[in-house]
C-alpha positions in Angstrom: 108.6 65.3 72.4 105.2 66.4 72.6 102.8 66.8 70.7 101.2 69.4 72.9 101.4 73.3 71.5 102.4 75.8 73.6 101.0 79.1 73.9 103.0 81.7 75.9 101.9 85.3 76.2 103.7 87.7 76.1 103.5 91.7 75.5 107.1 93.2 76.5 110.1 91.9 75.1 111.6 90.2 79.0 113.4 93.0 79.9 112.8 93.7 83.5 111.6 96.5 84.7 114.0 96.1 87.3 117.5 95.4 88.9 119.4 93.7 91.7 121.8 96.0 93.3 123.1 95.8 96.8 121.7 97.8 99.6 124.8 99.0 101.0 125.6 100.3 97.6 122.9 102.0 96.9 123.6 105.9 97.5 121.4 109.5 98.0 119.8 110.6 94.5 119.7 106.9 93.4 116.6 104.9 93.1 115.3 101.9 94.6 112.1 100.0 94.6 110.1 100.1 97.9 107.1 98.7 98.6 106.5 97.9 94.6 106.9 101.9 93.6 109.8 103.4 92.0 111.5 105.8 94.8 114.4 108.2 94.5 116.7 108.0 97.5 116.5 111.0 99.2 118.4 109.9 102.9 120.7 106.9 103.8 121.2 105.9 106.7 123.1 102.6 107.8 123.5 101.2 111.6 126.1 98.8 113.2 126.1 95.5 112.8 124.3 94.6 116.0 124.8 90.8 118.0 123.3 88.8 114.4 126.1 90.1 112.0 123.8 92.6 109.8 124.8 96.2 109.0 120.9 97.1 108.1 120.4 100.2 105.7 117.3 102.6 106.2 116.2 104.3 103.0 113.9 107.3 102.6 112.6 107.6 99.1 109.9 110.5 97.6 107.8 108.2 94.8 108.6 109.7 91.4 105.3 109.6 89.8 102.9 110.5 93.2 105.4 112.3 95.7 105.0 110.0 98.8 107.7 109.6 100.8 108.0 106.1 101.6 110.7 104.0 103.5 112.7 101.4 103.8 114.7 99.1 106.0 116.9 96.4 104.5 120.5 94.0 105.5 123.5 95.9 103.7 124.5 92.9 102.3 121.0 91.6 100.8 119.9 92.8 97.5 117.2 95.5 96.5 115.1 95.8 93.3 116.7 99.0 91.4 114.2 99.9 88.9 115.3 101.0 85.2 114.6 105.2 84.9 114.3 106.5 81.4 114.1 110.1 80.9 112.4 111.2 76.7 112.0 114.5 75.0 108.9 114.3 73.2 107.9 117.5 71.2 103.9 118.5 72.5 101.8 118.6 69.7 98.3 119.1 71.1 96.2 118.7 74.5 93.2 117.3 74.5 90.0 117.8 76.2 90.3 114.8 78.6 93.6 115.6 80.1 95.3 113.5 77.3 98.7 114.9 75.4 99.6 114.0 71.9 103.4 114.2 71.6 105.5 113.4 69.0 108.7 110.8 69.0 112.0 111.0 67.6 111.1 108.9 64.4 107.7 110.9 63.8 105.4 108.5 65.2 102.6 110.0 67.9 102.6 108.9 71.5 99.0 109.3 72.8 98.5 107.6 75.7 100.1 110.1 78.4 97.7 112.1 80.6 98.7 115.8 81.7 100.4 116.0 85.2 98.7 116.3 88.6 101.3 118.9 89.1 99.5 122.5 89.6 102.5 124.3 88.8 103.8 122.0 85.8 99.7 121.3 84.2 99.3 125.5 84.4 103.1 126.1 82.6 102.1 123.3 79.8 98.3 124.9 79.5 99.6 128.5 79.6 102.2 127.7 76.9 100.1 125.9 74.4 97.8 128.3 74.6 100.1 130.8 73.3 101.0 128.7 70.8 104.7 128.3 72.1 107.2 125.2 70.9 106.7 122.8 73.9 108.8 120.0 74.6 107.8 117.7 77.3 110.3 115.6 79.5 108.5 112.5 79.9 110.0 109.9 82.9 108.9 106.3 82.7 109.8 103.3 85.1 108.2 100.5 86.1 105.9 100.5 83.1 104.4 104.3 84.1 105.3 107.1 82.2 104.5 110.5 83.4 105.3 114.2 82.3 108.2 115.6 84.6 109.2 118.7 82.9 108.7 121.4 80.3 111.1 123.2 78.0 110.2 126.3 76.1 112.0 126.2 72.5 110.8 129.4 71.3 107.5 130.1 69.4 106.1 128.3 66.3 
């Protein structure tokens, strides 16, 4: 054995941000990684096998964080990356002046590293509801190391 001391730098538990799935099994409304962005699949079309034997899947996806439309063509027998997408509900505690929100997690801690959403409609609903003193619950979608508020629920006045 060597006397060298190995030092590994790791910040997560080693859980992968994506998992492989055969392209031919990915359906509409599923998720896929296109150009390193997590996307919701809005359209899938499969071409016939050509002279060289591979049927191709044409995916059209909407980036779940930016809303941009992305496309990809993959042989149906090949594997695609599929992001692990989680939705978590948090209670809104506070909105800071610099656009960050303070959220209450299920175990009673606060989560302060999330920005207000860029969607104007959702943004105004959150700000108006908070100003009126309503108890708001926000749904946070997380995938591939990114988090973003994607929905809002009003659970009544405080």
